C-alpha positions in Angstrom: 52.9 -50.4 -141.3 54.0 -49.0 -144.6 52.0 -47.0 -147.2 48.3 -47.9 -146.8 49.1 -51.5 -145.6 49.2 -53.0 -142.2 50.9 -56.1 -140.7 50.0 -57.8 -137.5 51.5 -60.7 -135.5 50.2 -62.5 -132.4 50.4 -65.8 -130.6 47.1 -67.1 -129.5 46.6 -69.8 -126.9 44.3 -71.9 -129.1 44.7 -74.5 -131.8 45.0 -73.4 -135.5 41.8 -75.3 -136.1 39.9 -73.1 -133.6 41.4 -69.9 -134.9 40.6 -70.9 -138.5 37.0 -71.5 -137.5 36.9 -68.0 -136.1 37.7 -66.7 -139.6 35.3 -69.0 -141.4 32.1 -69.1 -139.3 29.7 -66.2 -139.6 28.6 -66.0 -135.9 32.3 -66.0 -134.9 33.3 -63.3 -137.4 30.4 -61.1 -136.3 31.5 -61.5 -132.7 35.2 -60.6 -133.0 35.9 -58.7 -136.2 34.3 -55.4 -135.6 36.4 -53.0 -133.4 35.0 -51.8 -130.1 31.9 -49.6 -130.5 30.8 -51.5 -133.7 28.4 -54.4 -134.2 28.5 -56.6 -137.3 25.9 -58.4 -139.4 27.0 -61.0 -141.8 24.7 -61.2 -144.8 26.6 -63.8 -146.8 29.5 -66.1 -146.1 30.4 -68.7 -148.7 33.8 -69.9 -147.5 35.4 -71.6 -150.5 37.9 -70.6 -153.1 36.0 -68.1 -155.3 33.2 -67.9 -152.7 31.9 -64.5 -151.6 31.0 -62.7 -148.4 29.1 -59.6 -147.4 28.8 -57.9 -144.1 27.9 -54.6 -142.4 29.6 -52.8 -139.5 27.3 -50.5 -137.6 28.7 -47.7 -135.4 26.7 -48.3 -132.2 27.0 -44.6 -131.1 25.7 -43.0 -134.3 23.8 -45.8 -135.9 25.7 -45.2 -139.2 27.1 -48.2 -140.9 29.3 -49.3 -143.8 28.9 -52.4 -145.8 31.6 -54.3 -147.6 32.1 -57.6 -149.3 34.7 -59.6 -151.1 35.9 -62.9 -152.4 37.9 -65.8 -151.0 41.0 -66.0 -153.2 42.9 -68.9 -151.4 42.1 -71.2 -148.5 44.3 -73.8 -146.8 42.3 -75.1 -143.8 43.9 -74.3 -140.5 46.9 -72.7 -142.3 46.1 -69.8 -144.6 43.3 -67.5 -145.9 43.5 -64.8 -148.5 40.5 -62.7 -149.4 39.6 -59.4 -150.9 37.3 -56.6 -149.6 35.6 -53.8 -151.3 33.4 -51.1 -149.6 30.0 -50.3 -151.0 30.7 -46.6 -150.4 32.2 -45.1 -153.6 34.2 -42.7 -151.4 36.2 -45.8 -150.3 37.4 -47.1 -153.7 39.7 -50.0 -154.4 40.2 -53.6 -153.4 41.8 -54.5 -150.1 43.7 -57.8 -149.9 43.9 -59.6 -146.6 46.2 -62.6 -146.0 46.2 -64.6 -142.8 48.8 -67.2 -141.9 48.3 -69.7 -139.0 51.1 -71.8 -137.7 50.9 -74.3 -134.8 53.5 -73.5 -132.0 54.2 -75.0 -128.6 52.2 -72.1 -127.1 49.2 -72.4 -129.5 48.9 -70.6 -132.8 51.1 -68.0 -134.4 48.9 -65.7 -136.5 50.3 -63.2 -139.1 48.0 -60.9 -140.9 48.7 -58.4 -143.8 46.2 -56.1 -145.2 47.1 -54.3 -148.4 45.7 -51.5 -150.5 43.5 -49.9 -147.7 41.6 -46.9 -149.3 43.5 -43.6 -148.9 40.6 -42.2 -147.0 41.3 -44.6 -144.1 44.6 -43.8 -142.3 46.6 -47.0 -142.0 47.1 -46.1 -138.3 43.4 -46.2 -137.6 43.1 -49.5 -139.5 46.0 -50.9 -137.4 44.3 -49.8 -134.2 41.0 -51.4 -135.3 42.8 -54.6 -136.0 44.5 -54.4 -132.5 41.0 -54.3 -130.9 39.7 -57.1 -133.2 42.6 -59.4 -132.4 42.0 -58.7 -128.6 38.4 -59.8 -129.2 39.6 -62.8 -131.2 41.8 -64.0 -128.4 38.8 -63.7 -125.9 36.8 -65.9 -128.3 39.3 -68.6 -129.1 41.4 -68.9 -126.0 38.9 -70.1 -123.4 38.3 -73.8 -123.2 34.6 -74.1 -122.1 33.3 -77.6 -121.7 29.6 -78.4 -122.6 27.7 -78.8 -119.3 
């Protein structure tokens, strides 16, 4: 962590294809992206270069939510995603850039994430902790191998 940026690194016991799907399918994003105590509704998700997305995180304890959306800047299926985020709340100005690298390893998939230009009102440490929870939920989504019937 430096400034209002965060960097994360994990090894997931899943294929890059499965991890990439978790970033590009709305029901998957709604399941793993919000930190504990939040639920997510995805209003729009047009996964293509230049495509846009829109979603809302709702604090389950208070019922208050915050909406944000952005644009897909670069996509290399199963390898790389880069997208921007902007909050609807004018008290959280600026454009966040998130980059996600996926690399096949003998153990599964190495994932590296950077998030840059987080609004000053959000301490980077809280953002980092939120990502820790989200990545824990991501692992629980992509690592199980559950056969159909």
